[in-house]
N, C-alpha and C positions, 0 to 999 in steps of 0.2 A: 521578843520580836520590832524589829523600827518602823515607823509608820511611815508609808506615802510624802505625809505631811511633811515629815524625819528629813526623808531622802531629799526632799523640795526644796529643804530651810540648809539643809549643808552644802548643796547646790550651789544656790538663793548667795550664801555669806563670801563663799568662796567666791564664786566670781565679781561678785559688787565689791568685795577688800582686792583683787586684785584691779583691775576700774580706777579704783580712786586710787590705788595705788601711782599707776600707766598712767592715767588726766586721760586718761584713753573715752571718760564719760562724756567728760567737756565739748573734748575732741568731734564726736559723732552727731556729739548735736546742733554742728557750725562748719558740718560740710554738707552738704550738699548730698547725699548717699547714692539715689537712684539717679542720678547725675555719669553713672558710673558704675565698670564692672569692675569686680573683686575675685580675686580667689587667693586659697588655702589650701596646708597641710602638710602630710611629712614626704619628704624625700628619701631618697635609698639607692643603695648601692653596690658593685661589689667589682670589685678591683685584680685581678690577681688577689696578692695576699693582702691584700687590706678594701674593711668595708669604711659605707660610708651611710652613714643618717641625722639627722635632720631636720628643720623644717621650715615653710620656706611664708612668705606673704607679698603678695601683690594690688594692683587698679590699676584703674588705666583713663580717663576721658574720647569715649571715642569719637568725638567733635573733634579733639587733638591731642595729639596721640603728646605732645609735650611735655603735659599731664597725666602723665602716666609714671607712675615704678613698683621697684621688686625689691626684697628681701627676702635672703635665705646664710641660716648658721648652722650650723649642722660640724662634726666632728669625724674622725678620723682616727681607725686605729689599726693595726694588723691583727686577721686573726686571733693567734697567741697570745692579744692584750698588749700588747706593748710599742711603743711610738705614739701612743695617741696626744692626741690635737684638732685643732679650731680652725674652721675656717668661717669668712662669711665675702659677699658675694652683696655688692648698694649699690648705690648712686647708675644705674640701671637707665635707659635712654632708648625709647621703643622706638627706631625708624620706619618700620612697615609694620600694617593684620594686613594678613589676605586669607579668605576660605580654604581651603580643598575639604569637597563634601561636608563631611557634620565632623571634620578637625580643625581650630580655629590658627595658622602660624604668625607668631610676629617674630622682628629680625629687629636688635639692640645692639649696644651694648654696656656691659654692666665692669665694674672696678673688687677685686679677689684681692682676698690678704691671703698672702704667704711667707712666707719663711722668714725672707726677706724686708717682708715690705709691700704692699699694696700694687697692686698690679691693673692698669687704671685699661680702657679704650681695649678691650678683651670683643669679639663678638659673638655675640650668643644670636642663640635662635630658640624658642619658646615655640613647642608645640603641646598643643593639647585637646587631646582624641575622647571625640562625643562628649567631651563636657566628668570624664571621670579618671582619667589621670596627663598626669603632663609631663613630657623631654623638655629634660633644658642642656643643649648639645652647644660651647664653649670654645670656644680654638686656642684650643690644647698648645698649638704649638707658642705661643706666651704666653703660657704661662707651666711651661717646662714636662705637657706627659702630666701632671697632677693629678689627672681622675682618675685617666685612663684613653682610654678608644674608646668605648659605648657613653650612651647621657645618661645623665642624672634625671633616675628618674620618682614620680614622685604622683601623691593624689588629688587630685579636685577636689575638697571637702562642701560638701556645704551642712548648714544647723539643720537641712530635716534629713538628710545624710550622722550625723552625728547622732539625731536625735534615737535615730530609729539603732545605730546599736548601742545609746545606753539601757533603751525599752527591753534588747536583748538582752543583756548582761541583768538587767535587775529583775529577771525572772529567775537569775542565783542565789531567791533569797539568803541564802544558807552562808551562803560566799559574802555579799553585801551588806546582809546582818554585824559581818566583823569590817570589813572592809571600806564599808565611809565612814565610820568611826575612826576608822587610825588617819580617813588622809584630812578629817578637817581637825583630829590630832596633830597631827604632825605639819598639815598650811597652818596652823595658827601659832605650832613650835617654831617651826622658818617666821612667818610673818615676826613677831616677838608682838602676838597677842597679851594683854591680860588686859583682863574687866573689858575687854571691849577699845583699846588706844594698843596705837599699832605706832609702834617708833619706828620710822620710815630713816633715821641716821644703819640703823642695823643692817637693812636692809642694804640700803647704800654701801657700809660698810664690809659686806660677807659680798657685796657682786665686786666692790674690786679686791678682793681676797683671792676671790673666784676668779679674776679675768688676768691676774699676781702669778696665777697657779702655772694659766694655761700660755702666758706667755713663757714662762719659765722652762716647762713639757715643750715649746714648741722652739726653746731653743737650743734644750740638750737633748733634744729626740734623735732622731735616725729616718727624716725625713726624705722619701725616693724623692 
């Protein structure tokens, strides 16, 4: 049976490797994080025959709204598994933030990648409910009602919430004894780790291949 120390070590190796590859480790130490508010988590929605799912990240400086950012990357696919494609929301600007009881409402604009290219200045409202859920409402008239007439919903995660989930999952020792070594093995294989060496070029090349594949799918799929 895998010990708790090995589990912690496996998680540490994965996180450290990803931080090293993305450069976030140095970035985190150079930014005064306590001055900012931030959020992250999964997003998802269902609109008729379409399923949307992905992740988002956001940050803001309460004393300077122009020093804010939001990014989401997500996939869309029909319920029958066809017409898979991806979207990104970026270049966010926050113009106004107000409180409504325990809810935070932010208004601004974003750029959304679409089949024919990015669409900028899409009016957007982010509503955070009780620090637990997020609703993203965009001006659908600028993006041909692509995401339907309901918001894209998400979860507001925190390290504490994630740790609580991990702790609950770790109680299933029979499953974790199999899952952890598989995760470590697959992660090391994906990052092309050999005797502690990481091939960054391999990761970059694979990313290019994946993006090229997504571009072909976007161009060839029947997207509403």
